[in-house]
C-alpha positions in Angstrom: -107.8 32.9 21.9 -106.5 29.9 20.1 -107.6 27.2 22.5 -110.5 24.8 22.7 -111.4 24.7 26.4 -113.9 22.5 28.1 -116.6 25.2 28.3 -116.7 25.3 24.5 -117.4 21.6 24.1 -121.0 20.6 23.7 -121.5 17.3 25.7 -125.1 16.9 26.9 -127.1 14.4 24.9 -130.3 16.4 25.2 -128.7 19.6 23.9 -127.1 17.8 21.0 -130.4 16.0 20.1 -132.3 19.4 20.3 -129.7 21.0 18.1 -129.9 18.3 15.4 -133.7 18.4 15.5 -134.4 22.1 15.7 -131.1 23.7 14.6 -130.7 25.4 11.2 -128.8 23.2 8.8 -125.9 24.4 6.7 -123.9 22.4 4.2 -120.5 22.7 2.7 -118.8 19.5 1.5 -117.5 17.4 3.4 -119.4 18.8 6.5 -123.0 19.5 7.5 -123.5 21.8 10.4 -126.5 22.4 12.6 -126.5 25.6 14.6 -128.7 27.7 16.9 -127.9 31.1 18.3 -127.0 30.7 21.9 -127.4 32.9 25.0 -124.1 31.8 26.4 -121.0 34.0 26.4 -119.0 31.5 24.3 -119.8 29.4 21.3 -120.1 25.6 22.0 -119.2 22.9 19.5 -119.8 19.1 19.0 -118.3 17.0 16.3 -119.7 13.7 14.9 -118.2 11.2 12.5 -120.6 8.3 11.7 -119.5 4.8 12.6 -121.5 3.6 9.6 -119.0 5.4 7.2 -115.8 4.8 9.1 -115.7 1.5 11.0 -112.3 2.0 12.6 -112.1 4.4 15.5 -108.6 5.5 14.4 -110.1 7.1 11.3 -113.1 8.6 13.1 -110.8 10.2 15.7 -108.5 11.5 13.0 -111.4 13.3 11.3 -112.7 14.6 14.6 -109.3 16.0 15.4 -109.1 17.7 12.1 -112.5 19.3 12.4 -111.8 20.5 16.0 -108.4 22.0 15.0 -110.1 23.9 12.1 -112.7 25.2 14.5 -110.0 26.2 17.0 -108.0 28.1 14.5 -110.9 29.9 12.8 -113.5 30.6 15.4 -112.3 34.0 16.4 -111.8 35.2 12.8 -115.1 33.9 11.4 -117.5 34.5 14.3 -116.1 37.8 15.6 -118.0 37.8 18.9 -121.1 35.9 17.7 -122.1 33.1 20.0 -124.1 29.9 19.2 -124.2 26.1 19.5 -122.8 24.1 16.6 -122.9 20.4 15.7 -120.6 19.5 12.8 -121.3 16.2 11.1 -118.7 14.7 8.7 -120.7 13.3 5.7 -118.0 12.4 3.1 -117.3 8.7 2.5 -113.5 9.3 2.2 -111.0 10.9 4.5 -110.4 14.5 3.3 -107.2 16.5 3.9 -107.0 19.2 6.4 -107.2 22.2 4.0 -110.5 20.9 2.6 -112.0 20.5 6.1 -110.7 23.9 7.2 -112.2 25.6 4.2 -115.6 24.0 4.9 -115.4 25.0 8.6 -114.6 28.6 7.7 -117.5 28.9 5.3 -120.0 27.3 7.7 -119.0 29.5 10.6 -119.2 32.6 8.3 -122.6 31.6 6.9 -124.0 31.1 10.4 -122.9 34.5 11.5 -124.5 36.1 8.5 -127.9 34.5 9.0 
């Protein structure tokens, strides 16, 4: 329930490119999410932090860990059985604290389920 197993990770370049091109965009600062309803039995996620905004890999990895942790903690509560593919893109220029990121993830997951 509170895990982030390998089958929930979106890794194929074609799928991620298709998701960013054809997916429905949602926005809640500091994140932008693209999502598509999926036919799979579990939701799958990808997280991106642009190298243009954060040159150091340490900062990019910190932000990716925060986003993945927020997804892991809130996916069951916010989605409630809804399945889809998600791409979360961090768009802020500064490093935000975990509660800010978690609130954005919650709202984006809830919005996607309502649409």
